[in-house]
Structures are given as structure tokens and as C-alpha cells.
C-alpha positions as CSV (number, residue, x, y, z in Angstrom):
1,E,114.9,67.5,134.5
2,G,115.4,65.9,131.0
3,I,118.4,63.9,130.0
4,G,121.3,66.4,129.2
5,E,120.1,69.5,130.6
6,D,122.6,71.5,132.5
7,F,120.5,72.5,135.6
8,L,118.7,70.9,138.5
9,P,114.8,71.8,139.2
10,Q,114.4,73.3,142.6
11,N,112.1,70.6,143.5
12,V,114.8,67.8,143.7
13,D,115.1,66.3,147.0
14,F,118.4,64.4,147.3
15,S,117.4,63.0,150.6
16,V,114.8,60.8,149.1
17,I,117.3,59.4,146.3
18,D,119.2,56.4,147.2
19,H,121.2,55.6,144.0
20,F,122.0,57.1,140.5
21,E,122.5,54.6,137.7
22,K,124.7,55.6,134.8
23,V,123.2,54.5,131.5
24,T,125.2,54.9,128.2
25,D,123.4,56.8,125.2
26,K,123.8,53.6,123.1
27,D,122.0,51.4,125.5
28,A,119.4,54.0,126.0
29,A,118.8,54.0,122.3
30,V,118.9,50.3,121.9
31,M,116.5,49.8,124.7
32,T,114.1,52.3,123.5
33,R,113.9,50.7,120.1
34,R,113.4,46.9,122.0
35,I,110.6,48.4,124.1
36,V,108.5,49.4,121.1
37,R,109.4,46.1,119.3
38,E,108.7,43.8,122.0
39,E,106.0,45.5,124.2
40,A,104.6,47.9,121.5
41,I,104.8,50.8,123.6
42,W,106.1,53.9,121.7
43,V,108.3,55.4,124.1
44,G,111.2,57.8,123.8
45,N,114.7,57.9,124.7
46,S,114.4,58.8,128.2
47,S,112.0,55.8,128.9
48,G,114.6,53.5,127.2
49,A,117.4,55.0,129.6
50,A,115.0,54.3,132.6
51,M,114.1,50.6,131.5
52,Q,118.0,50.2,130.8
53,G,118.9,51.6,134.1
54,L,116.6,49.0,135.9
55,I,117.9,46.0,134.1
56,Q,121.5,47.1,135.2
57,M,120.3,47.3,138.6
58,A,118.5,43.7,138.6
59,D,120.9,42.1,141.1
60,R,120.0,44.8,143.7
61,F,116.2,43.4,143.9
62,R,114.7,40.3,145.6
63,K,112.2,38.1,143.9
64,D,109.2,39.6,145.5
65,D,109.9,43.1,145.1
66,V,107.6,45.5,143.3
67,V,109.7,47.7,140.9
68,V,107.9,50.8,139.2
69,V,109.6,52.2,136.1
70,V,108.2,55.7,134.9
71,F,108.2,56.0,131.1
72,V,108.3,59.9,130.7
73,D,108.3,60.5,127.2
74,H,106.8,59.4,123.6
75,G,108.7,58.2,120.5
76,I,107.2,60.9,118.0
77,R,110.3,63.2,119.1
78,Y,112.8,60.4,118.0
79,M,111.6,59.5,114.6
80,G,114.8,61.0,112.9
81,K,117.0,59.4,115.4
82,M,116.4,56.4,117.6
83,F,113.9,55.0,115.0
84,N,116.1,56.0,112.0
85,D,118.5,53.1,111.0
86,D,120.6,55.3,109.3
87,W,121.0,57.7,112.4
88,M,121.7,54.8,114.5
89,M,124.4,53.1,112.4
90,R,126.0,56.7,112.1
91,M,126.1,56.9,115.8
92,G,127.6,53.2,116.1
93,Y,124.5,52.2,118.1
94,L,123.4,49.3,115.9
95,D,125.3,45.9,115.9
96,K,126.9,45.8,112.6
97,S,127.0,42.2,112.6
98,G,123.1,42.2,112.4
99,I,122.8,44.7,109.6
100,T,121.0,43.5,106.6
101,A,120.1,44.9,103.1
102,A,116.6,46.2,104.7
103,N,118.7,48.5,106.9
104,L,121.0,49.8,104.0
105,V,117.9,50.5,101.6
106,G,115.8,52.0,104.5
107,S,116.0,55.7,103.4
108,Q,115.8,55.1,99.6
109,Q,112.7,56.8,98.2
110,G,111.1,56.2,94.9
111,E,111.5,53.7,92.2
112,I,114.9,52.5,91.0
113,I,116.3,54.4,88.3
114,T,117.0,52.3,85.0
115,I,117.4,52.9,81.1
116,E,115.7,51.0,78.5
117,G,118.3,49.0,76.2
118,N,117.2,50.7,73.1
119,E,117.9,54.3,74.6
120,T,121.1,55.9,73.5
121,V,124.4,55.9,75.3
122,A,124.3,59.7,75.6
123,L,120.8,59.6,77.5
124,A,122.4,56.9,79.8
125,A,125.4,59.2,80.6
126,L,122.9,62.3,81.0
127,R,120.8,60.2,83.4
128,M,123.6,59.1,85.6
129,Q,124.8,62.6,85.7
130,E,121.6,63.9,86.8
131,H,121.3,61.3,89.6
132,N,124.8,61.3,90.4
133,F,125.1,57.4,89.7
134,S,128.2,55.6,89.1
135,Q,126.2,52.6,87.6
136,M,122.6,51.8,86.4
137,P,120.4,48.8,85.5
138,V,119.4,48.4,81.9
139,T,115.9,47.1,81.2
140,D,114.1,45.6,78.3
141,G,110.3,46.3,78.4
142,G,110.7,46.7,82.3
143,R,112.7,43.5,82.9
144,I,116.3,44.1,84.1
145,V,118.8,42.5,81.5
146,G,122.1,44.3,82.0
147,S,123.8,47.1,83.6
148,I,126.1,50.2,82.6
149,S,128.7,51.9,84.6
150,E,130.4,55.2,84.0
151,S,133.8,53.6,83.5
152,R,132.1,51.4,80.7
153,L,130.6,54.3,79.2
154,M,133.9,56.1,79.1
155,Q,135.7,53.3,77.7
156,A,133.3,53.1,74.8
157,V,132.9,56.8,73.9
158,V,136.8,57.2,73.9
159,A,137.1,54.3,71.6
160,D,134.4,55.5,69.2
161,P,132.7,58.8,69.8
162,E,130.0,58.0,67.5
163,V,128.9,55.2,70.0
164,R,127.0,58.1,71.9
165,N,124.1,57.7,69.5
166,H,124.1,53.8,69.7
167,P,121.6,51.9,71.8
168,V,122.8,51.1,75.4
169,K,122.4,47.5,74.9
170,E,125.5,47.4,72.5
171,V,127.6,48.5,75.3
172,M,126.0,47.1,78.5
173,Q,127.4,44.9,80.9
174,Q,126.1,41.8,82.8
175,A,123.1,42.5,85.2
176,F,123.7,43.2,88.5
177,P,123.1,40.3,91.0
178,F,120.0,40.0,92.9
179,A,119.7,39.4,96.9
180,D,116.8,39.2,99.2
181,I,115.9,42.1,101.5
182,T,117.0,40.0,104.5
183,T,120.5,39.4,103.2
184,P,123.2,40.0,105.7
185,I,125.7,43.1,105.1
186,D,128.6,40.4,105.1
187,A,127.0,38.4,102.2
188,L,126.3,41.8,100.4
189,S,129.9,42.8,100.6
190,H,131.1,39.6,99.0
191,M,128.4,40.1,96.2
192,I,129.8,43.6,95.4
193,T,133.2,43.0,93.2
194,H,135.0,44.8,90.4
195,E,132.8,43.1,87.9
196,N,129.5,43.8,90.0
197,P,129.7,47.2,91.4
198,A,126.2,46.9,92.8
199,V,123.7,44.5,94.1
200,L,120.0,44.7,93.5
201,V,117.7,43.9,96.5
202,K,114.1,42.6,96.1
203,D,111.5,43.2,98.8
204,F,108.6,40.9,97.6
205,K,106.4,42.2,100.4
206,V,106.1,45.7,98.7
207,D,107.0,44.4,95.4
208,K,110.0,46.9,95.2
209,T,113.6,46.7,93.9
210,Y,116.3,48.7,95.4
211,I,120.1,49.1,94.4
212,I,123.1,48.7,97.0
213,T,126.6,49.9,96.1
214,R,130.1,49.7,97.5
215,Y,129.5,53.1,98.9
216,D,126.4,52.2,100.9
217,I,128.5,49.3,102.3
218,I,131.2,51.3,103.5
219,N,128.9,54.0,104.7
220,A,127.1,51.3,107.0
221,L,130.4,50.1,108.5
222,T,132.1,53.4,109.2
């Protein structure tokens, strides 16, 4: 029949059905991911609902009962939903107490955008505008040595319009703090302050650095 359909197939025989078990969308989605993680069976949401329904009915069975659960779908159809952390968080299906930096940077593509300290303030402003950034790391030979924010750029240019042609390193602020990819969201939220508007996250397994801002934290919690 398919979950969510508005019709009943003609071959439904209610005389052989003893019970209907209700399963919430959240419980089905969470169980779908659990099956894949714990059993390495790439099922879809309908299968997760079936397994969750069985668990909810556990007290109805005896120790020697043989129980059959039919997994009716495949996970390939749910890559953008149940297997997408961003979607799961937007729907309120992920326990926020278990959110880590890995969940927040999961959708970030490509390399982190930076600017070399010897490049001009004008170029920094242009790059931030092109990427719709409010802040950006400053590097020296590829090594992160500081940061620059739109508020700092505005203050510097208003005070001296000629600063647009000066190197970014003359107006840069302190570097953003680093955090491990496994850092919990609670710890990340305390690292982001007025002085530190962003946190850099390092994933040593793939040797990649990401950036997390106040917006990312708020978006994950709402």
C-alpha cells in the first residue's frame, strides 16, 4: 500500500489482520538509520517503521515466538531525507543533545575559503561579498594566522578609506579557535562569542578544515 497513500489495495483482507500498530514519523526515521548502522542492511523508511512497530509490540510476544518482519524498501530513495543529517535536524528527528561538529559540517562542500594576509583589504571585502560571508580566516603561506570580519572591515575603512589598499594582515583579528570534528554542539556554542564569531573544525581523517558560525548553531537548534 505504501505509507501515506490515500487508498487501500483491493487485495486487503482485514479478516487476517489482528492489530494495527501506530509508529511516528520520527521513530520510523530514527529506526531506519539504526538498522543501517547496526545491521548494515540499507533499508528505507517503510522498513524502519515496520521494525519500530515490532519493538513497540515486544511485550505481546513470548520467548519462543518466531517473529517475521518484512523489509519492503531500499535506502537509495531516502538519501536526501532519512540519511541526510540536515534534513533530520530540520524535521526535529535528531536528538540535539547528540549533535556534534560532524553533523553541522556534513553539507559543506569544497575547501574552506580564506585570504592571504598580504592580499588587500579591498580583495577581502570582495571575496566575503562573493561568498556571502560575515567572517573569513586569514592565512600566511596557507597557515591560518588570523581572521577578518565584515564589522572589522567596515570600522577600518570608515576610519581610513585608504586602508582598502593595505594588506589584510594590518587589520586582521585573532584567529578563530579550533575544535575537533567530534566536539558536541554545546561546547561549540560556548566557543562562539562576540570576539570569536566562528570556530574552525578539523577532520584529521580526511585532512580537511571546516568553519562553523553562530548561524550554523542556531540553524541546528531550531
